[in-house]
C-alpha positions in Angstrom: 171.2 157.5 80.9 172.8 154.2 79.8 172.9 155.6 76.1 174.7 158.6 77.5 176.9 156.6 79.6 177.6 154.6 76.7 178.4 157.6 74.7 180.6 159.0 77.3 178.1 162.1 78.4 178.0 161.9 82.4 175.9 165.0 82.6 173.2 163.9 80.1 173.1 160.5 82.0 173.0 162.3 85.6 170.1 164.7 83.8 168.5 161.7 82.8 168.4 160.2 86.0 166.9 163.2 87.6 164.4 163.2 85.2 163.3 160.0 85.7 163.2 160.7 89.7 161.1 163.6 88.9 158.6 161.8 86.5 158.4 158.6 88.9 159.7 159.3 92.3 158.6 156.1 93.7 160.2 153.8 91.0 162.6 151.8 91.5 164.6 151.3 88.3 165.9 155.2 88.4 167.1 154.3 91.9 168.8 151.0 91.1 170.4 152.6 88.1 171.4 155.6 89.8 173.1 153.5 92.5 174.6 151.5 90.3 176.3 154.3 88.3 177.7 155.9 91.4 179.4 152.7 92.4 180.8 152.3 88.5 182.1 155.5 89.1 183.7 154.9 92.4 181.0 157.4 94.2 180.3 154.7 96.8 178.8 156.9 99.3 176.4 158.4 96.7 175.8 154.9 95.8 174.6 153.5 99.1 172.5 156.7 99.6 170.7 155.6 96.2 170.3 151.9 97.6 169.1 153.1 100.9 166.6 155.4 99.3 165.6 152.1 97.1 165.1 150.4 100.6 162.8 153.0 101.9 160.5 153.4 98.9 160.5 150.3 97.3 162.0 147.4 99.9 160.7 144.4 97.5 163.0 145.6 95.1 166.1 146.1 96.9 166.9 142.4 96.6 168.1 143.3 93.0 171.1 145.6 94.4 171.5 144.3 97.9 174.8 142.7 96.8 175.8 146.0 95.2 174.7 148.0 98.6 176.8 145.6 100.6 179.8 146.1 98.1 179.5 149.7 98.4 179.4 149.5 101.9 182.4 147.8 102.2 184.5 150.1 99.9 183.3 153.1 102.0 183.3 151.6 105.3 179.5 151.8 106.0 179.2 147.8 106.6 177.7 148.3 110.0 174.8 150.9 108.7 174.6 148.2 105.9 174.6 145.0 107.7 171.6 146.6 110.2 169.7 147.5 107.1 169.7 144.3 105.3 169.3 142.4 108.3 166.1 144.2 109.4 164.4 143.3 105.4 165.8 140.1 105.8 164.1 139.2 109.2 160.5 140.4 107.4 161.5 138.6 104.1 164.2 136.1 103.9 165.5 135.5 100.5 168.8 134.3 98.8 169.7 137.8 98.0 169.8 139.4 101.2 171.6 136.2 102.4 174.1 136.6 99.7 174.6 140.6 100.6 175.0 139.6 104.4 177.6 137.0 103.8 179.5 140.0 101.9 179.3 142.0 105.0 180.0 139.1 107.6 183.8 139.0 108.4 183.4 136.0 110.5 183.1 132.6 108.5 181.7 130.8 111.6 179.1 133.3 111.9 178.3 133.2 108.0 177.8 129.5 108.4 175.5 129.7 111.1 173.3 132.1 109.1 173.3 130.2 105.9 172.5 126.8 107.8 169.3 128.9 109.6 168.5 130.0 106.1 168.4 126.4 104.8 166.1 125.4 107.5 163.6 127.9 106.5 164.1 127.7 102.7 166.0 124.9 101.8 167.2 126.2 98.3 170.0 125.7 95.9 171.3 129.1 96.3 172.0 128.7 100.2 173.3 125.5 99.5 176.0 126.5 96.9 176.8 129.2 99.5 177.5 127.0 102.1 179.5 124.4 99.8 181.6 127.4 98.7 182.1 128.5 102.2 183.2 124.8 103.0 185.5 124.6 99.9 187.2 127.7 100.8 188.7 125.8 103.9 187.4 128.7 106.1 185.2 126.3 108.0 184.7 122.7 108.0 181.2 121.4 107.1 179.6 118.9 109.5 177.0 116.6 109.9 174.3 119.5 110.4 175.5 121.1 107.2 175.4 117.9 105.6 171.9 117.2 106.2 170.8 121.0 105.5 172.5 120.3 102.1 170.7 117.1 101.5 167.1 118.5 102.4 168.1 121.5 100.0 169.1 119.0 96.8 166.4 117.0 97.9 164.0 119.4 97.4 165.4 120.6 94.3 165.5 117.5 92.9 161.7 116.7 93.8 160.1 117.6 90.3 162.7 115.5 88.4 161.8 112.2 90.4 158.5 111.8 88.5 157.6 108.7 86.2 157.8 109.7 82.4 
């Protein structure tokens, strides 16, 4: 499908994706590629459908396209449905990819900050720390002591492997 798209043969690309889906109906790759292809072609509703199907059949792989799903949802007005889908998955298995997708779908900076704080308390990682710093740097919200403490924990945890004697 990728080769056909590169050769400007959209029908052959679509056919290759159909064949891949028929050969492996539960495989993640054809759905990922199909959704991204639809998004690239400006077919956001079809992209969302492919990403939603991926979420249903391979929820563990959805993080690969969570941001793409959110971008397609914003482009076609499906952000409420996408937010609900991603929030359900995030409650079951929090991840930085899902967090970033939820940030795209959340119009209120204060709510984005609260979600980032909560994530940092569960999983103090550099990805969420970076998002919180970017939110503060954007001027949309002012970071406070609680944010600073969460950031310090995330940075400290990331630096821990570097603090050994050599």
